[in-house]
N, C-alpha and C positions, 0 to 999 in steps of 0.2 A: 756332638760339639771335640767327641777324638777327632774325628771328619776336617773340624777344621780346623782345627793345632796339622795338622800332617797333610792334609794339601796347601796348607800355606807355605809350611816347611819342602814338600817335592816343585812345586811351580819355582820358589824362592830359589831352592838347590839348586834345580834343572836352567835359572836364569843365568844363573852365573857360573854355567859351566862354558867353557873356552869355544865349541866346537859340540852337533848335535850327532856327531858320528857312530857309528855300530860303539868300535874302540871305544869313547869318548864315553858315554855315555854307560857303557855293561863295566867299564873302571871305578863306576859314578856307583850305582848297586853296589859293583863288588867290596866300598865298604860298607865297617861293622851300620853307622847309624841312619846311612842310609838303605840296607835292605833293610832297618830291623822297621824299621818306619815305612818302606813298603809291603812288609809280612801283619802290619799292623793297618793299613789302611785297605785290601786284603779282605781282613777281617771284619773292619768293620762295616766296608763297601758292600759286603754280599749277606753277611747279617741282617743288614738296615736293610737290601732290596730283597733279603728273603719272605722279613715281615711285612715289607710291606703289598708282597700281590700276598701273603698268605692273608692278611686285610681284607684283599676284592675275594680271593679263591670267600671265603667265609662269607662275606655275602652273597656276591652273583653265584656261584656251583650249588645247589639245591637238589637237587640228586645225589640220593649214600653214594653211590658208587662212582658217578664222575669224586663226586669232594675225594675221597681216597686212593683213587689215579691223582687228580691235583697235589693232595697233600703228598703224594712219597714226591712228587716229580719238583713241586716246590722244598723239597726240603735233599734231597739229591742231589738238583741241579747244581747249587749255591755253592757248597761243600764239594763238590765236584771239581770247580769251579777254581777257586779260593784256594781246594790243594793242591791242582794243578798251577798255582800263578805262586802260593809258597812253595813249591821242589821247584820250583824254575827259579826261582829269587835264592834258593840252601843255596843248586846250584855255583850258583854265577858265587856267590859269597863265599864259596868255599870251590872254591877254583876247579868247578866240572867241567869238562871239556862242554 
C-alpha cells in the first residue's frame, strides 16, 4: 500500500517538472519531501523484493548449503542496494558534491 502512494507521488511530481535535465531532477531530489519519498520508496521496494525472492528460494532450493548461500545473498544484496540508494539521495539532499 505504501508503494502505491509513494509511486503515485513520484509520477505526479516528476510529470510537473518543467524539463527532465540533470540539474532539474537533481534540484527536485534535493528538496525535503521528494528526498524523503525517494528514501521510503527504496526501503519499501527493496524490502518487498527481498521477501518475494526469499519465498521463491524457500520453495525451490532444497540443499542445505544452497539455502545458506542463497539466504545470505537474499539478505545482503537488497540491503546493500538500498543503502547505496539512500546514501545517494542523502548526499544530494544534504548538498554533497
